[in-house]
C-alpha positions in Angstrom: 2.7 -0.6 -24.4 -0.4 -2.8 -24.4 -3.3 -3.0 -21.9 -1.9 -3.3 -18.4 -3.1 -6.1 -16.2 -2.6 -6.1 -12.5 -3.0 -9.4 -10.7 -3.7 -8.9 -7.0 -4.6 -10.9 -3.9 -7.4 -10.6 -1.5 -8.4 -6.9 -1.0 -9.1 -7.4 2.6 -5.5 -8.5 3.5 -3.1 -8.0 0.5 -1.2 -4.9 1.5 1.3 -5.4 -1.3 -1.4 -5.6 -3.9 -3.1 -2.4 -2.5 0.0 -0.3 -3.2 0.2 -0.4 -7.0 -3.6 -0.7 -7.3 -4.3 2.6 -5.5 -1.6 4.3 -7.5 -3.1 3.2 -10.8 -6.6 4.3 -9.6 -5.6 7.7 -8.2 -3.6 8.5 -11.3 -6.4 7.2 -13.6 -4.2 4.9 -15.5 -6.3 2.3 -17.3 -5.7 -1.3 -16.4 -7.3 -4.7 -16.2 -7.7 -6.1 -12.6 -7.5 -9.8 -12.0 -7.9 -11.1 -8.4 -6.3 -14.4 -7.4 -7.3 -15.1 -3.8 -4.9 -16.7 -1.3 -5.0 -18.7 1.9 -1.9 -18.6 4.0 -2.4 -22.1 5.2 -3.0 -23.8 1.9 -1.1 -21.3 -0.3 -2.2 -20.7 -3.9 -0.3 -22.9 -6.5 -1.9 -20.8 -9.3 0.5 -18.0 -8.4 3.4 -20.0 -10.0 1.7 -19.7 -13.3 2.2 -15.9 -13.6 4.5 -14.9 -10.8 8.3 -15.6 -10.7 8.2 -15.1 -6.9 4.9 -17.0 -6.5 3.5 -13.9 -4.9 1.2 -11.1 -5.8 1.0 -8.4 -7.1 2.2 -8.9 -10.6 1.9 -6.4 -13.5 1.7 -7.7 -17.0 2.4 -5.4 -20.0 2.1 -7.5 -23.1 5.0 -10.1 -22.7 6.6 -8.2 -19.9 6.1 -9.3 -16.3 6.9 -7.0 -13.4 6.6 -8.3 -9.8 7.2 -6.6 -6.4 5.1 -3.6 -5.5 7.8 -1.0 -5.5 9.3 -2.3 -8.8 5.8 -2.0 -10.3 5.4 1.6 -9.1 8.8 2.5 -10.5 7.8 0.9 -13.9 4.5 2.9 -13.9 6.4 6.1 -13.2 8.6 5.5 -16.2 5.7 4.6 -18.5 3.5 7.5 -17.3 5.8 10.5 -16.5 2.9 12.9 -16.8 1.1 11.1 -14.0 3.4 12.6 -11.3 4.0 9.3 -9.5 7.2 10.8 -8.0 7.6 14.5 -7.0 8.9 16.9 -9.6 11.7 18.3 -7.4 14.8 16.2 -7.5 15.5 16.4 -3.7 11.9 15.6 -2.9 12.0 12.7 -5.4 15.1 11.3 -3.7 13.4 11.7 -0.3 10.2 10.0 -1.5 12.2 7.1 -2.9 14.1 6.8 0.3 11.0 6.5 2.5 9.3 4.2 -0.1 12.3 1.9 0.1 12.3 2.1 3.9 8.7 1.0 3.9 9.4 -1.8 1.4 12.3 -3.3 3.4 11.4 -2.4 7.0 8.7 -2.3 9.8 8.7 -6.1 10.1 7.3 -6.0 13.7 4.4 -3.8 12.7 3.6 -6.0 9.8 3.7 -9.1 11.9 1.7 -7.9 14.8 -0.8 -5.7 13.0 -1.6 -7.1 9.5 -3.7 -5.0 7.1 -7.4 -5.9 7.5 -10.0 -3.7 5.9 -13.0 -5.3 7.7 -11.5 -5.5 11.2 -13.4 -3.6 13.9 -11.5 -0.7 15.3 -9.9 -1.9 18.5 -6.5 -1.4 20.2 -4.3 -4.3 21.0 -1.1 -4.6 23.1 1.9 -4.1 21.0 5.6 -4.9 21.5 8.3 -2.3 22.0 9.6 -3.1 18.5 6.2 -2.4 17.0 6.0 0.8 19.0 9.3 1.9 17.5 8.0 1.1 14.1 4.9 3.2 14.7 7.0 6.1 16.0 9.3 6.0 13.0 6.3 6.2 10.7 4.8 9.1 12.7 8.2 10.9 12.3 8.3 10.2 8.6 4.8 11.4 7.9 5.1 14.5 10.1 8.4 15.6 8.5 7.0 15.1 5.0 3.8 16.9 5.8 5.5 19.8 7.4 7.7 20.2 4.4 5.0 19.8 1.7 2.0 21.3 3.5 0.0 18.2 2.6 -2.6 16.9 2.2 -0.3 14.0 1.0 3.3 13.3 1.9 4.7 15.5 -1.0 1.6 17.6 -1.6 0.0 15.6 -4.4 -0.4 11.9 -4.2 2.8 10.0 -5.2 4.2 6.5 -5.0 5.3 7.3 -1.4 1.7 7.6 -0.4 0.9 4.3 -2.3 3.7 2.6 -0.3 2.3 3.7 3.0 -1.4 3.2 2.2 -1.7 -0.1 4.0 -0.1 1.5 7.1 -3.0 4.0 7.2 -5.4 1.1 7.7 -3.2 -0.4 10.4 -2.9 2.8 12.4 -6.7 3.3 12.2 -8.0 -0.2 13.0 -5.4 -0.9 15.7 -5.6 2.6 17.1 -1.8 3.0 17.0 -1.6 6.8 17.0 -3.7 9.8 18.0 -1.2 12.4 16.7 -3.3 15.2 14.9 -1.0 15.3 11.9 -1.3 11.5 11.4 -5.1 11.6 11.8 -5.3 14.4 9.2 -3.1 12.6 6.7 -5.0 9.3 7.3 -8.3 11.1 6.8 -7.1 12.5 3.5 -6.0 9.0 2.3 -9.2 7.4 3.4 -11.4 10.0 1.6 -9.9 9.1 -1.7 -12.5 7.4 -3.9 -9.9 4.7 -4.8 -9.3 4.0 -1.1 -13.1 3.7 -0.5 -13.5 1.4 -3.5 -10.8 -1.0 -2.3 -12.1 -0.9 1.3 -15.7 -1.7 0.2 -14.5 -4.6 -2.0 -12.3 -6.0 0.8 -15.1 -5.9 3.3 -17.4 -7.7 0.9 -15.0 -10.6 0.2 -16.1 -14.1 1.3 -12.6 -15.3 2.3 -11.1 -15.4 5.8 -7.5 -16.0 6.4 -7.1 -16.9 10.1 -3.4 -16.0 10.2 -4.3 -12.4 9.4 -7.1 -12.0 12.0 -5.7 -10.4 15.1 
């Protein structure tokens, strides 16, 4: 294994980039960060140079390229088993993978109506019934995991499951989507992570604005 490079998009908006980035940071896995900014109107033709899907994030390990956030997280778990990127218990590990995959493939209404935005002022917005159902499902997932593990993270220690839901923590906070005490406690634990605060500060400092992501 060589020096890992993670190519990411705008920190203010790129929820998919945030997922492997925060996992790498929390688990103190060394990597080179390369930011390739995007604009949803114009696109970014440079993505085609390094990404088979023409999207970010992309992890490069010597000649190996891994794309898609969850695939990157799985690869990191294989390369760094000592980091505890999945729970040790087999049943918990299966549970964590199930909710990570549910996050990867679902919650389309929430994503569409409430995009991740690190510098957005906290303000509630009207949401559709579909987004309300997405939020309730996330609340149920988090509550069940936290009741089982005792927290502070979904399976006790920070795992890939937390990385997959990290952008949702921002969405719930800035759009005021839930006042459930368990959700607030979990969100606070996530937002107190130095890695979270580093990403958030960098996102707020970025010069780019993508109008399609401003709600």
